[in-house]
Each structure stands twice: as structure tokens, then as C-alpha cells.
C-alpha positions in Angstrom: -20.1 -18.1 16.6 -18.6 -15.0 14.9 -18.3 -11.5 16.4 -19.5 -8.8 14.0 -16.8 -6.1 14.0 -18.8 -3.7 11.7 -21.7 -4.0 9.3 -24.1 -1.9 7.2 -27.0 -2.2 5.0 -27.6 0.3 2.2 -24.3 2.2 2.7 -24.5 4.8 -0.1 -21.4 5.8 -1.9 -21.7 8.8 -4.3 -20.7 8.7 -7.9 -16.9 8.5 -8.3 -16.3 8.7 -4.6 -14.7 6.7 -1.8 -16.5 6.0 1.5 -15.2 7.0 4.8 -13.1 4.4 6.6 -15.7 2.0 8.0 -14.0 0.4 11.0 -12.4 3.4 12.7 -15.4 4.4 14.7 -16.3 0.8 15.6 -15.8 -0.6 19.1 -13.6 -3.2 17.4 -11.3 -0.9 15.4 -8.5 -3.0 17.0 -9.2 -6.8 16.9 -10.2 -8.0 20.4 -8.8 -11.6 19.9 -6.8 -13.6 17.5 -8.9 -15.4 14.9 -10.0 -15.4 11.3 -11.8 -12.4 9.9 -14.0 -12.5 6.8 -15.8 -9.9 4.8 -19.1 -10.5 3.0 -20.3 -7.8 0.7 -23.0 -7.2 -2.0 -23.4 -4.0 -4.0 -26.6 -2.8 -5.6 -24.9 -2.6 -9.0 -21.6 -3.3 -10.7 -18.9 -0.7 -10.2 -18.3 -0.9 -6.4 -14.8 -1.7 -5.3 -13.4 -2.6 -1.9 -10.1 -1.9 -0.2 -9.3 -3.9 3.0 -6.2 -3.8 5.1 -5.3 -5.6 8.4 -2.2 -4.9 10.5 -0.8 -2.7 7.7 -1.1 -5.4 5.0 -3.4 -4.7 2.1 -5.6 -7.8 1.5 -7.9 -6.3 -1.2 -6.6 -3.3 -3.1 -9.5 -1.5 -4.9 -10.9 -4.8 -6.1 -14.5 -5.1 -7.6 -17.2 -6.6 -5.4 -18.3 -9.7 -7.4 -21.8 -9.9 -5.9 -24.5 -7.4 -6.8 -28.2 -7.0 -6.9 -31.1 -5.5 -5.0 -33.2 -8.4 -4.0 -32.7 -11.0 -1.3 -30.5 -10.7 1.8 -26.8 -10.6 2.3 -25.5 -14.1 2.9 -22.1 -14.7 4.5 -21.8 -18.0 2.6 -22.8 -16.6 -0.8 -21.2 -13.1 -0.6 -17.9 -13.7 1.1 -15.2 -11.7 -0.6 -12.1 -12.5 1.5 -11.1 -14.3 4.8 -7.8 -13.9 6.5 -6.1 -14.6 9.8 -5.7 -11.6 12.1 -3.8 -11.2 15.4 -5.3 -9.6 18.6 -4.7 -5.9 18.6 -4.4 -5.6 14.8 -6.1 -2.6 13.2 -8.5 -3.3 10.3 -9.3 -0.6 7.6 -12.2 -0.9 5.2 -13.3 1.4 2.4 -15.6 1.2 -0.6 -15.1 3.1 -3.9 -17.8 3.7 -6.4 -16.5 3.7 -10.0 -19.8 4.6 -11.7 -21.5 7.8 -12.6 -24.4 7.3 -10.1 -24.8 6.5 -6.4 -24.4 2.8 -5.5 -25.2 1.1 -2.2 -23.5 -1.8 -0.5 -24.5 -4.2 2.2 -21.6 -5.7 4.1 -20.5 -7.5 7.3 -17.0 -7.8 8.6 -16.9 -10.7 11.2 -14.3 -12.4 13.3 -14.2 -16.0 14.4 -11.9 -16.9 17.3 -9.2 -19.4 16.5 -9.2 -22.7 18.3 -5.6 -22.1 19.6 -5.0 -21.1 23.2 
């Protein structure tokens, strides 16, 4: 069972703008246990990029979100963009950047699965 660190549906990012940092106001800004984190995201249209960093290491640097569309639900299996190991206490940062001339929305979930190691 995964712990949802932060998620949103319909997060709107204005034309040629970058969202606020998404995890900083979360209860889980600092990872509560060692595990594997994964991000699933789907934009309403092409042109939405993502920047994701954990423990000071950039994992996705302004990379396009490959999944887009307005029908159906966000699926962790179908819309996963990245997974990565993360240590307890690490800080995660997540931002979205709209590269288009109009507002674009994004649905996303950032989740953490505990590693089997003790």
C-alpha cells in the first residue's frame, strides 16, 4: 500500500507560467520513511513540463509530461512518469511549467511505497 505524499486534480497553470512548489505545504514535505517514490501525471493538453527533485538531486528537469487528455481518470500504472528510491527525511520538490499560450491543467499523484528493508 502506497502513502500519498501529495496529489491534485485540475491544478491549473497559467500560460507560460510555473506552478508553486507542490510539496512544501504538505504534511510529507520530508519523506517519513525510506522507500520508493513515484509520480504519475496527466496534463489536459501537450505543453506541460515537470521538474522533480529529491534530496537535492534533480530527477526530472523541465521534462514534458507524456500523457495528456481530458477524459478518463488518472491511472498510476498508465501515467507514471518516474519512480525513484528516497531516504527517510529527504525533501521532495515538485513544480509544473506550462509552455503554451493558454492555461493547462494537470492531474497528478506523488506516492511513496515503503521498502521491504528493515
